[in-house]
Each structure stands twice: as structure tokens, then as C-alpha cells.
N, C-alpha and C positions, 0 to 999 in steps of 0.2 A: 692372611693365611687361607681363609676360606675360598677367596677368589683364586688363589694360586692352586689350591687343591682341585677346584673345578676344572681349571685349565689342564692340569696334569691328567685328570680322568678323561677329558675329551680327547687329549692327544693319544692316550693309551687305546681308547676305543677306535680312533682313526687308524692307528698302526695295526690293531687287531683285524680290522676289516680289510686292510690292504694285504696282509700276509695270509689271510684265510681265503682270499679270492682265488678261484680256480683259474689257472693259466693254461690255455690251449696251445700246445706245441705242435708244430708241423711234423708229420711222420712220413716215413718212406713206405709206400704201399706197393705190393706186388700186383701185377696185372696178369690176366689169363690171355694167352695169345692163340689165335686160330687163323685158318685160311691164309697161310703164308704163301708167298709167290715171289719168283725171281724173274725179272724181265728178260734177261739173257744170261747164259752161263759161260759166255766167252767174251773176254774183253782184253784190251791191251793198254799201254800207257797213256793213250789219248782218248779212251772211251770209258764209259761208266755203266753200271747196272743199277736196277731199282729193286730195293727190298719193299715188299708190301705185306701188310697183315692187319687183321681185325684184332681188337682187344676188348676185354671186359674189365671194368673197375669194380673192386669189392665194395659192397654196400657200407662198409665201415669207413670208407674214405671221406675226408672232409676238406673244406676249402683250405688251400695252402699246402696240402700234402703233395709229395712229389714221387715220381718214378724216374729212375735213371736207366737209360738204355745205352749200352756200350758196344762198340765194335771190336773185333779182334785186332791184334797188333798189325796184321797184314793189310787192313782196310782203313779207310777214312771217309768222312763225309766230304762231299764236293766243295762245300763252302759253309761259312758261318751263316746262320739264318735264324730268324724268329718268326713263328707263324702260329695261327690258331688251329686248334683241333675241334671239330664240330660234332654235335649230336646228329642223330639220324635225320633230323629235320633240315639239316644243311645250313642253319642260321644261328643256332644257339651254341655258344662257346663252352666246351667241356673243360678244356685245358689250354694253357699256353705252352708251346714247345720252343726250346732254345737249343740250337746246335752249336757245339764248340769243337772246332777241328783240332784244337790243341790237346784237349783231353779225349777226343774221339767219342764224345757222349752227346746224347739227345735227352734233355731233361724236361719231363712233363710236370707242370705245376697246375693243380686242379683248381677250378673256379668254384663259386658257391652253388653251381649247378648240381654238384654231387651231394650237397647238403639237403637238397629238396627232391632228389630223384633216386630211385633204386634201379638196379640192373642197368647201369650206364655202360654203353658200348661206344666204340669209336673205330676209326680207321687211320692208319699211318702209311705213308709212302715216302721213301727216302732214297736219294741217289747216292751211291757209294762208288769210290774208286780204289784201286790198289795203291797202297802207300809205297812209292818207288824208292823211298829211303830205306824201307825195310825189305821189300822184295826186289831183287836185282836180276832175276832170271826167270825163265818160264817155269811155271809150277801150277799146282792146284791150290787155291786159297779157300779156307773154310767160309761158307756162307752162313754165318751165325750172328746172333746178337745175345747179349747178356743183360738180364734184368736185375738191377740193383746189386750187381757184382756177384750174385749167387746162382742165378737160374739161367742156364744157357738154352736158347731157342734156336733150332735148326731151320733156316729159311729154305735151304735146298740141300738134300743129303749128298748130292754129287759135287757140291762146292762150285767154285768159279775157276774156269780154265783161263789162266793168265799167260799171254804171250808178250814178249818184249818187242816193241815197235822197231821197225827197221829204219825209221826216219823218213825224210822227204826225198822225192825223186830228184835226180841231178838235172833233169830236163825241164823242170817246172820254172816258168819265167814270170807268171802272173797268177796270183791266187788270193783268196780271201777266206777268212774264218771268223767265227763269233765265239765269245765267251760270256758267261753270266757276270754281270757287274753288280746288280742289286736285284731286289725283288721285282722291280718293274723296268729294268734297263739291261740292255745287251751291249757289249763293246765289240765292234767289228774292226778288223785289221785287213787292209788291202796292201799286198806286197807286189812291188813292181821292179822288173829288170834285174833279175839275179845274175844275168849274163854280163852285165855292165856294158851292153852294146850302146853305140851311139844311135839314138832314135830321134827323129825330128818331129816337131809340132805335136807333142804328146798331150792328149786329153784323157783324163780318167773320169768316167761317169758312173753314177751309182743310183739305183732305184730300189725303194722299199716296195715289195710286192704284196705284203700282207696288210689287211685293213687295220686301222686303229693304232698305227705306229707312226712316229715322226722323229726326226733328228733332235738331239739335245743341243740347245743353243750353247755355243762356246766350247763344245767338246772336241772340235776338229783340231787335229795336230798332224803335221807333215814332217817326216824325218828323212834326211839324206845321209847316205853312207855307202858301205861296201858289203855286199852279201857274202857270207862264207858258211861252210858247214861246221857245226860245233861237234863236240865229242859224241853226242847222241845222234849225229848225222841229220840234224835239223838245220834248216836255213836260219841264220841270225844276221841282223844288220849291225856290222861292226863300225866303230868310229862314227856313230850317228850324231847328227846335228839337227836341232829343231829349227826348221826353216819355214815354219807356218806363216810368218809375217811377210814372206817373199811372194806369196800367192793369194789370189782371190778365189774364194769358194763361192760359186754361184748356186744358190738354193732356189728351188721352185717355189711358187707362191703357196702351195699347200704343204711345203716342208717335207716332201716325200721323195725328192730326187735332188742330186747335185752334180756339178761337173767342176773339174779343176784343170786348168791349162798349165802343164808343167814346162811347156816349151821344148827345146832340144835338150835331151838328157844323155848322160854317159855314166851315171852312177845309179845306185840302187835307191829305192824310195819305199817308205812305209807310210800309209795314210791311216790314221787311227781316229775313230769317232764313236759316239754312243747313240743308240736308238732307244726311245722311251715309249712304253705302251700307255695309252690313256684309259686303260681298263686293267683289271686284275688278271695277270697271266696265270694259266693253269699248268700245273706240272705235267710235262710231256707234250705241251703245245708246240707246234712247229711254226717257225717264222721264216718267211722267204725274202731273200734279198739278192740282188744281182749287180755286177759291175762289168764295165767294158773298157778295154784298153785300146785307144785310137792313136794312129799316127797318120798325119796328113789326111784326116777325115776318113780314114779307112780302119775298120775294126781289125785289130791284130789278134785279140783274144777276149774271151768272155769268162767270167768267174761267177758261177751261181752258188749260193749257199743256202741250205735249209738248216736253220739252227733249231735244235730241240731244247726248249727251256727246261732246265733240270734243277732240282733242289729237293725240297721235302714239302709235304702237305698233309693236312688232316682230313682230306677227302680223297675219293677215288681220282686217279689221274690217267692221262693218256687218251687216245682216240678209241675208247671202248664203250661209249654210251650210245644207246639206241633210243629212238623216239617214234612212237606209234600214234597216228592220227586216226580216230574213229569218226566216220562221217554218218550222221543220221538225220532223219527228218523230225518234225515235231512230234510224231507218233512213236519215235524211237526206232524206226525201221532203217536198216542199213542202206546207204546210197553208194552206188558204184559210179566211177567216172569223174569224181571231183578231183581237180588239180590244184596243187598248193606249191608255193615256194616256202622254203625254210631258211630263215635269216637268223644268224647269231646276234642276239640283242646287244651285247657289249661292244661289238665291232661294226655292226651293220652289214656284214659280209653274208651274201647268199651262199649257203653251203650245199643246197641241192633242191631238186623239185621232185614231187611224188604225186602219184595218182591212185585213188582208192580202187580196190578190186571189188569182186562180187560180194565179199563179206563186209564191204564198207570201210576197210582198214588199209592203211599204207604205212610202211615203216622205212625209216632212214637210219642207217647205222654208220659207225666210224666217226662219231661225234665226240667232242670234248664235253664233259659234264658241265653244262652252263644253261642259261635261259635262252629260249629260241622263240621267235615270232612266226606263227603259222598264218600265212596269207593265202586265202583262196583266190585263184586266178580264173578258174572256170568251174561253174556249178553244174551238177547233173541237169539234164533237160527237164524243165518244169519247175526249177528251183532258182531262188535268188542267191547271189553271192553273199556269204556270211561276212561279218566283220572280222578283222584279224584277231587272233587270240595268242596269248603268251603261254608257252609251256615252261613251267618252272623246272629248275635243275633236279629237284627231288621228285618230280612226277614224270614218269617215262611214257605215260599215255594221256592224250588230251582228246576230248570229244568236241566236235564242231557240229552244230545243229543248223541245218538249212530250213528256211521257210519257203513255202511254195511261191513261185514267181507270180506276181499279181499285176493287174493293170486297172486303170480307171477310165470309165467312159463318162463324158460330160457333154452337155449341149444346152442350147437355149432355143425355145420356141419363138419364132418371129411371126408377126402378123402383118398382112398386106390389106388393111381395112381402114386406112387413113385415120388411125388412132380411134378405132371403134365408132366411126361416125354414124353408123346405122344402129348401134346398140345391140348388135347380135353376137358379140364376142362372149363365149361361155365363161363361167366362173372358174372352171378348171378343165384340164385335159388329162388324159391317161397316156403315159409313155410306156411302151413295152420294150424290154431289153431282150434281144434274140441272140442266142449263142449257136452259131452254125445253123441258123434258121429255126431254132426252137426257143419259145418264150421261156426265160429263166427268172425274170423279175419284172415288176411293174411299179411305177411311181405315179402318184397324182401330183400334178404341177399346177400352181396358181399364180396369180399376179403378185401375191405376197412373196413368192420366191423369185420374182422378176422373170417368171416363166423359164427358170434355169433348173436343170436336173443333173444329178451325179450318181453314178453307180460305182461303188468303191470295192476294193479287195476282191476283184474278180480273178479267177484262175486264168493265167495266161496260156496254159497248155492243157490238153485233155489227157486222159489216162494213158494214151499211146504216145504221148510226147509231141503231138501235133498242136500247132498254135491255133487257138480258138478265134474265129471271126465273130466280132460283136457288131 
């Protein structure tokens, strides 16, 4: 009995500890919104607009808490998406955001960053479209979001002017467009021969013009059918059949261009494929792609497409980032006339060249917020070219320091005395270094040095920028 009593007491103590433990439940927290903006207030059924705003998280928030941001009935997000929202350092994740187009909500779930930091702030950008199942005619749609179902935030007081698209042109016979497929992929569609004309020896070629992109292996599909105008006046391929296996897709060695020989055609065709980025796409980034329609080796038509990657992000988006280079010497004095190339680190694409002015600065604008490599190609007179530096995305100003250009003078004293046969060779000699005819340094040279002398770290240019003769 005593043993049983002890077991019962232990069990009661265990249960007591379990039920007395504090359980932390996730809460819904309100955020404070500021600096709202709308990328455009006029869209149609085929375009979108971007809501952007800064937000502040209350200090009472804890890991696992959520904030639900809802759109009005007339709007929806462009696609389902999951992404990170970052702190001001651009690297620390404040929250995970999940977009659900079914519920028209964006849900923020906070990380443990909010447990250890106060006054947490962030930025959100989200692309929205008019829900054409709700809005069927031209109207003004409210540009608002609702926080946790109770607090409505106005992004733009004038709302969004929505117009109904008139559809495709009757005369278009060859065109292409792109749509978001995933966070790092775009799907392209090339449409051929809406007129159903008989065209001989048809070849369709395509080229990716933006760096860092390549075709997705196995994504190519070719459909054959008859083009017709649907109820919304858009071209659609009716009675289509997948005929991919009938054709050979010739890809370039670098996987950035292809061609397809369709032969003689009298029907309509759609070529569908995907392109993948080997880096993280930035919201608002533009991707360039072009296609050409040939018959008998003659170009009949070209179709260029600039696709703007859209979705949502937890950082600033679009081509609104500026980068300033400050050029100085080792004394911190501004240097004019330094030339640089600016290369986007993630793609290797040179986005511009800049030259420092009299204040030693040069600025390049219209960039995506990303890391850039600053490479000096021409140093100011009298200075050596500096090593490349990387400008981080969260640092809009970078300083490049040039050292003075230097040269080295070296030489060896030779003797014409038959290896000192008369014993008259001195133990040492004095070598004077002259700069433009004036002695600027002296060295004592001996046999221990093999009669060799070196003058190092000599200024290559004088104060007026003229090369010094040594």
C-alpha cells in the first residue's frame, strides 16, 4: 500500500505541473501603417497595380502572432505566394507572409525576431488586380486594405480607375506574352498564324535578352489548332492538339535561345515554355525576351516582350534605387574624373557607367534594390586603379579609396675591372635617385647586395599630374 500511495502522489504532482504550466497562445496583432503608395491608379482586366506601405509592429507582439491583411471584394492578389518580410538590415526575417487568393488575404506570421527587438518595422509591396468575377464594367474601385477585419487603411483616396479591356486586335498574326509561373519562373506563350494562312518553311526563333535567365528543361509544348475570338474578344486556340513530339526544338549551347522549324503551315500554333532565373527575382524587375517569325529565311514579324515580374515582397520594389560612389584619396580628399562600371552582382549584367565630378561623387539611378559591384576602369591622374568593391543593397553610398600611382626603380652596378684584378674596387658606392633632375633619395650599395639597388613606392606623377622622370 505504501508503494501504491507513493506512485499516486507522484502522478498527482506530475498532473499538477502539467496543468499549471503556462501555455503561450498565438494572438492577432494590429500593425500601424504609414507611407502608403499606389503604383498606378488606372488599370484594366489585363494589368495590375502595386500597393506599398511601411508598417510598425507593437512591442507586445511575440513569435507566432499573426496579422491578417484583407483586400476589398473588388480586388484580389495576382497569385498565391509565400515570402519573407525583412527588417531594415535587409537580411533578418521579421515575418513570413502567405498570400491566399481564395480568401483574398495576406497573413503575416512573426518570427522570434519580435521577441528580442522593440520598435520593429517593415515594408510590404503587393500586386493586386481587379476581380473580374465581381467587377464587370468600368468603375472606380476602392484602393484599401483591412487589418484583422476591423481597421481599414486607405492606400489612395482616389481609388483605382478600372476600364474593361476591348480585347485583342483583329489584325495581329504573331505575338507573345509572359505570365508569372512561380517565384523564380515565367511562362511565355508565342502565338502564330491567327489568319490560318498557308505559309511555307516557317521557323520560329526566340532569344532571352536579360542576363541570368535560361529555359526550363522539358517545359516546351507546341499546340496546333484554329484561332478564334472568344466572348471577351481575345484570341483563343480552339480544337488544339499537343503536337510537341512532331518537332525538334533546337536550343543554343548556353540555353538562352531556340528555334523550331514548323515547316509549311495552314493552321494556328501556340508555343509554350518557361524561363527560370538563377537568382532571386525582385518585385517590379523587367525581363526582356524576343521572338521572330520566319518564312523562307525571311523575317515576317517580330514580337518583343518586356515582362514585369510581379507578386509581393517584404522589401522595396521596382527600379527606384539609387547608388552613389564617393571617390577619395588616402587623405580623404575628393577625387574627380574616376570612371566606374556598375554591375548587378546576381546577374553579372553591367547596368551603367559613371564618372565622379568635382565633389568626388557619382550617382546612378533607376536600379533595382540589389547588390552591385563597382569596378574602377580609369583612375584620376596620379592614382592607381582601386580593387572592385561591392555595394550592398541596404547601403546606397559606397566609398572607393585610391592610392597614389607608384613606380619602382631598380638597377645593378656592373664593373669592368676583370673581377677586381687590381684590388681597386671600393667597398661601397653611393647611388643618387633623381626626380626630374633633382636628387630625392640616396642608397649605399655594396657587394653584399650584389651591387643591386631598388627605390620603391615612388610617386609616378607630380602635383600637376605630369609623369616624373627618374
